[in-house]
N, C-alpha and C positions, 0 to 999 in steps of 0.2 A: 216810609223806611223802616226796616225792621228795626228790632230795641232791644234792651234789657228782657231777659225773660225769654224772647222767642228761639227757637231754634234756627240753626243757621242752616240756608238751603243747601240743598244737594248740588253737587255740581262735579262734573267730569271735564277736566281742561289738561291741554298739553302745556308742560312747563319746561323751561330751560332748568336744567338739575348738573349741568357739567358743561366744561369746555372741551371734553376728551372727545375727539374723531369718533364717530359712531354712535354716543352715549350722552350726547346731549339733551336728548328730550325723553321726558316721561309722561304718561298718563297718570294726574292725581286726581283723587277726589275727596269729600269730606271724611272719606274712611280711612284715608291713606297713613294715619300718624293715631292709632287707635291708643286711649288711654291718656292721650297727652293734651294739656293746654295747648292752644292756637292763639297765635296774634296773627290777624289778615288785614296787611294795609294795603291800601288800592291808592295809585296814583292816576294822573290824567291821562299821559301818554309817554312814550318813551322820545329820546333826542331832546328832552327840555332843559330846563333850569333849575328847577327846583327839586323836582325828583329825585337827580341823581345825590344830590345832597342827604335825601332822607333815606333814600336805599343803601347807601355806602354806609351811613350811621346805625342803619339796622345790620349790616353785615359787620362792623367793626364789634358792634355788640352782642353780637349773637350767641356768642359763649354764654353771656349772662342769661339769656332766655335758655339753654340747655340747660344751666345750671336750675333752673327752675322749671324742668321738664315740660318747656314750651317749645313747639315748633312754630318758627316763623314762617308764613307765606306770604309773598309780594304780588300784586295783580295789577294789571293795565288792561287796556284794551287791545293793546298790538299782540300781532302774532309772537308766536314763538320762535320764528328766525328774526323778527325785528328785535325781540329781548336779545337773542343770540348776538345779532351784529352790534348791539348795543354794548353789552358785555366785552366784547372782544375789543370795540373800539375805546371804551371809556377805561382809562386807568382804575379808576376807584371801584367798577363794577368788574372787574376781571374776574375775581376771585371770590365772588358771593358764596357763603356758605348755605344760603337756602333758596328754594326755589324761585322762580318768578313766572306766575300764572298768566297764561294769555286767553284772557276773555273776551276772544274776536267776535263772538256773537252778541256778546253784551248782558250774557245771560245771568251770570254771576252778579253783576252791576246791578243790572236790573232787580233781582231776586230780593237784593240787599235794600234796594231803593235809592240807591247812591249813582243813578247814572243822571250825568248833568245835562241839561236842555241842549248843550250843544254836542251831545253825544260821547263827552268821554267821561270816565269816573270821576267822583269827587275824591278830594283826599280824604279818605275814611280809615279808620281803625276800627277795628274789632278784634274783642277779648272772648276767647270760646273756651268754655271749660271742657273737660274730658267728657262730658256725655251729649256736647253737642247744643250745650244752652249758651245765647250770648250773655256775656256778663257786664261788658261795658262796650260802648259806644262814641266816638267822637270824629266828628267832620269837620275840616279846614275850608276857608275859602281856598280856593283854587291858586290866589297868590302868597297864601302861609304856610309853610311848612309845618310838620308836627313836631313834639317835642319828646324822643324817646325815652329821656329820662323819666317822664311823666308816665309812659306806657309802663315801664317797669315798676314804677311807683304802686299805681295800679293795681298790675298783675300781683306784685308782694302784698297787696292789701286784701284782694280779692282771696288769695291762697291762704290767709288766716283765718279764712272763715268766722273772722272776729270783728266786733263793731272798730272802726278805724276812724279817729278823728281828724279833720282839716289837716292837713299837711305830713301826716302822718307817714313814717318811713321806717324801712323794715329794720326790726331790733327795738322800735319804740314800744313803748305800753299800748296795749290797746283800751277801748274803754270796758268797764265791767257794769253791767247793771245792777243797782242794789237790790 
């Protein structure tokens, strides 16, 4: 599995970026959002139970990521057509403000090292700095959803470029080396 300090792998994937007829899909790459931090989170597959709770929460909190100059990208092994069908049919996913990447050939999940032996992506989250370097990785068991508050807290800490103690939150003092 790729880890902190590794470069996020190159990719070129179809993504659902809109529900507007004729403009639903776009090809995105690792260079599609230059100069931005990225939060890339993977889920096992569409039309499941835990996944939409996570995806919807990232969607509801997207403005907080934008306030931190961060682009959220979600991905699973499903096709862009399946992503579109799920977005259209699930009320919590209809108005997602971030792209859903289709890692159909499992290239991204394999390059990241988060492809489960059952052929689906693990529930993984990567925070990537503007230079394309992975600064945080977390992977949950397939049965446990992730915590978007913790992703935001970790992003805030990384963006201070200072020493942040346990349970540090934005606005609190960082550690000073004497």
